[in-house]
N, C-alpha and C positions, 0 to 999 in steps of 0.2 A: 328422349329415348336413350337407353343405354347402348353400349357397343354391340351387344348381341342382337338387339332389336334393329339397330341400323344395318347390320349384316343381313338380317332377314328381309328388311325392306329392299336392300340391294338385290337380293336373290329374287324377290317377287317382281321387281322391275325387269329383271333379265328373263325370268321364267314365270310369266303371269299366272299360270295354272296353280302355282304353289299357294296363292291366296285362297283358293277353294278349300284348302285343308284347315284353315284357321289354326296355324301352328304356334302363334305367338305365346300361348300359355304353356306350351310344353318345351320351349327352348330354354336351356339353362341360362340363367342370368350371366354366369361367368363362362359361357361357351368359348369366347375368344379373349385372349389376353391383349391388353394395349401395348405390351412389350414384344420384342422379338429376340430370337436366339442368334448370337453371332459366334461363329466357329471358324477355326483356321481351315484354309482350303484343302490341306492334305487329308483332313478327315473325310471329305467327300470321296476322295480316291480310296481310302481305307474301307468305307462303306461299300463301294462298288466291288472291290476285291473280295470282301466278305460274302456278298450276295453271290458272286460267281463261284466262290469256293464251296459254299453250301449247296448250290444247285449242282455242281459237279459231283459232290458226295451223294446227293439224292439220286442222280442218274447212274452212279457207279454200280455195275452188276454185282461185284463182291459185297457191296454194302447191302443191296437188296437181298442177296442170299443170306447174309448174316441176320437181317431182320426177319426173314421168313423162318430161319432155323430157330430163332429166339421166340417169336410170337405166333408162328403158324402162318400158313399161306393166306394172303389177303387178295381180294379181287382188285386187279389193276384195270381201270376203265380206259387208260391211255392218256386222259387229259390231266392237267395240273391243278392250279388254283388261281382264281381271280382274286385280286386285292390281297396279295401276300404282304407281310411286313416283317422287318427285322428291327426290334426295339432295343436301343442301346442306352447305357449310361456313358457319360464322358468323364474320365478321371481327371484329377488336377493336372496330370502330366499330358493331357489332351490325347488320351488313348481310349479306344472303344472297348466296352465290355457288354456282352450280350445279355439282355434281360430275358427275352423270349422271342420265339418265332411264331407268327400268327398266320394261319391260312385263311382267315376271314376278317382281316383288319378293317377297322372303320376309318373314315375321315379322309380318304384319298380325294373323292370328289369335292367334298366341302373344303378340304385343305387347298386344293387347286383354286377354288373360287375365293377362298380366304385371301390368298396372295393377290388375286386381282383386286379384291376389295381394299386391301392395304396398299395397293399399287407397288407391290414387291415382285420382282422377277421370280418365276418358278425356278427351283434349283436343279432342274433336269431338262433334258431334251425330250419333253413329253407334253402333250396337250390332252385335255380331258376327252376330246373327241376320238382320240386314239384307243379309247376303251373298246370301241367297236371292233378293232383289229384283234384285241385280246379275246373278246367273246367268240369271234369267228374262228380264231386259232384253237380255242377249246373244243369246238365242234369238230374241227379237222383232226386234232390229235386223238379224239375219241372215235374217229372213223364214222362220224355221223353223216349220212348221205343227204339228208333233207336240207333245204336252205333255211337259214335263220328267219323265222317269222314271229315267234312268240317267246317272250322272256317273262319268267315269274321270279320275283324277288320275295324271299320268304324268311320268316322267323317266327318264334313263339310270341304271339301277340305283338306284332310289329308296331302297332299304333302306340303301345305303352313303352317302347324302347326310347332311351334317352336321345338317340340319334335317328329317330324316325324321319326327321327332315332329310337325311341323306338318302333314305329309300325313295322318298318322293322326288328328290332331285334326280336320281338315276332314272326313275320312271320317265320323267319329263325329257331328259336327254335322249333316251332311246326312242321315245315317241317321235321326237323331232327327226330322228334318223329314219323314220318310217316303219318301225317295228311296233307290234302290239306288246305292251309291257304293263304288267300289273304287280301290285304289292299284295301278297296273300298271307293270311295266318296259316300256320301248319295244319290247323284243324279244318281248313276250307279245301279239302282234297279235290272237290269238283273243279276248282279253279286251275288245277294243274293239268287238266286234260289238254292234250295236243301241245303242251309246252315243248319247245325245242331245247331251251337252256334254262336251268333253274339255278339262280344265284342264291346260295344257301348261307344265311347268316346265323343259323342255329348253333348253339354251343354244345349240343349233343353230338360231339365230333364223330363218334362211331355208330350213330343211328341205333342206339341201344334202348331207347325209351319207346313206349307205345305210340307216342305222338309222332315219332319219325319213322315208324315201321313202314308206312307207305313210301317214304322217301328212300328207304333202304331197298325196297323192291324195285323202284324206278332205277336206282343206281346200279343194282346188280343185273337188271334186265337190259339196261341201256335204252329204255324207252325214251328217255330224255337224257341230256348231258347235265350232270349235277356238278357244280363247282362252287366251293371246294368240296372235297369228298374224303372218306376215311383213309384211303390209301396214301394220299398226300399228307394227311395229318400224321399218320404213323411215321412216315419217313422223315419229316422235318419238324413238325410243331409239337409233338407229344413231349411233355417236359421230362419224361423218363429218359429220353435220348441223351440228355445232358450227362447222365450217369455214365453211359458207355463212352460218350465223347471225352469224358474226363479221365479215362484210363488208357494207359499205354498198351495194355493187352488187346483192347479193341482195335487200335490202329495197326498193331502187329498182325492181327488176324486178317484184316481186310486188305492190307498192303496197298493203301491209298497213296495217291500222288503226294510226295513229300512237301512240295511247295504249298499246295492247298491245305494240307494237313496243318502246317505251321500257321497259316492264316487263320484257320478255325481255332486252333489252340490259343492263339494270341488274344482272341476276343472272348474266350469261353471262361466263365467263372467255374471254379472247381465245384462239383456237385456229387453228393452221396445220397444214398437212400437210408433213412433212419430205421434201424431194426433193433430187435432185442439184443443182438450180438454187439452192436457198436453204440448202444444207447448211452453208456457211461462216458465213453470218450466224447461223444457229440454233446452230451450235457455239459461236460467240462469246457467245451469250446463254444458253447451256444452264443456267447456275447459277440462272437465274430461271424455268426451265421444268420441266414434268413431261411425261414421254413415255409414251404409251399406244398399244397396238395399235388398229388401226381396228376390228377385230372381237375383242372380249373382253368379259368381265363381271367385276364387282367390281374387285379390285386385281390381277387376273392379268396378269403380264408388264408391270407399270407401274413406271417408274423415275424417281427425282428426277434432274434433269440434273446436279446437282453431284456425284453419285456415279457417273456414267456414264463408263467408260473409252473411249478412242478406238476400240478394236476393237468394243466393244459398240455404240458410236454408228454405226459402219459398217453393222452389222446393222440398226439402226433405219432408216437411210437406205434400205437395200435393201427393207425391208418397208413403206416409206412410212408410218411411224408418225405419230401425232398429237403435235404439240408444243403444249402448253397452258401458259398463264401459271400460275405457282404461286399458289394461294390457300391459305395455311396453315390447318389446322383450328383450331377454337376450343380453348381450354385452360381447365381448372379445376384447382385444388388441392384434393385430397380427403384426409381423414384415413385412414390405413391402420394395421394392427397395428404397423408399423415406423416410423410417424410420417407427417407430411404428404408427399404426393407429387404431382407434376404429371401430369395426364392430358390427352390430346387427346380430342376428340369430334366427331362429325358428327350430322346429323339426317336421318332418313328420313321423308318426308311422303307419305302414301298418298292415292290418289284413284281414283275410278271416273268416267271422262270428266272433267267439270269439277267434280265433287262431292268436296270435301275429306273424308277419312275418319279423319284423325288422324296423329299424329307420335310416333315413338320416337327415342331417342338410341342411339348406339353409342360406347362409351367404351373407350379403348385407350391403349397406349404403343407407341412404335416408329413404323414408317413407315406401316402400314396397319391397318385393323380386322382382328382375327384370332381373337378369342375365346380367346386364350391368356394375356392379361394378368391377373395377380392384381389384383382390384379393378375390372377392366374387364368388358365385355360389354354386352348390350342393357340399356337403362335407360328408365324413364319420363321424359317431358318435361313440365315444368310451365311454362306461360306465366303470368307474373304482373306 
């Protein structure tokens, strides 16, 4: 068996019901890397400071007023987001640069179990069973008066998702805690009846598509608590926020705490929106830029400027894509069966509100993380 199959066997021994799903065929061969990421201990402190600074910004009344003035009023259900992550590159000088913020990040549960599998200490004061407290707190923040009994984990065709294994893992964890917990496709609306909390893994972040119309109705009516939800995405995870955060005018307008402002600015790659007005300037600078869609997740439709042809650039202008300064990923040389090879990596740092929950690494070769690199995959992070 390969490493990923051994990991699945370990999980099945710990959670025997996983075997009922016959997941061997859908688990990526390179889900886990045999390597791990070693980082200096001060970076863990920087991660924690960054998480607290961004949460402080999210909660800042003047910031919320700014966002309302810019985008229009959005419904605030009161709760936040389960399974948040802050994804960073680490520069050669061992400084953090933010790639993106996620409100529905994958691999916290599997990452925690991965560290147990590799016999590595988890790099936070957090246990997977503490997810119960996060779920209960979401209900409390939303003012939900009923006790937690039923949890629905949902996505568009969850059984086809690369990390369906994680959905099933969460289901088994919460069943052991005594809750009814099911994994449901977004089309199976009847399964959401009487749900107390809906853990939403859909990437339709604003519930704009027909498939999520019912979820939007639940969110607005507060029939159930939906986490994550559009209000949280707007405040923290929408990539367009990087544009405002990159300007001094924004910070002057909201009059945010100077210490936390500097923490955010230190990790933020400068970001602009590509328009007809600045197209010539950005074209001339493209080799130093990375282009991303305003609405996307992970590495979908992202391009290094050096490889963008003029025709593709025209499409980026039409779509008002984001132009972000390139911050290369960190690199390590690892031994492989064919000799030493250079690998890239980034780190995913989990949080619930301002509470740090741990960090995993993603090791890869090529342009983006992909779970296809031999020797790559998810990996433990050791701060030393």
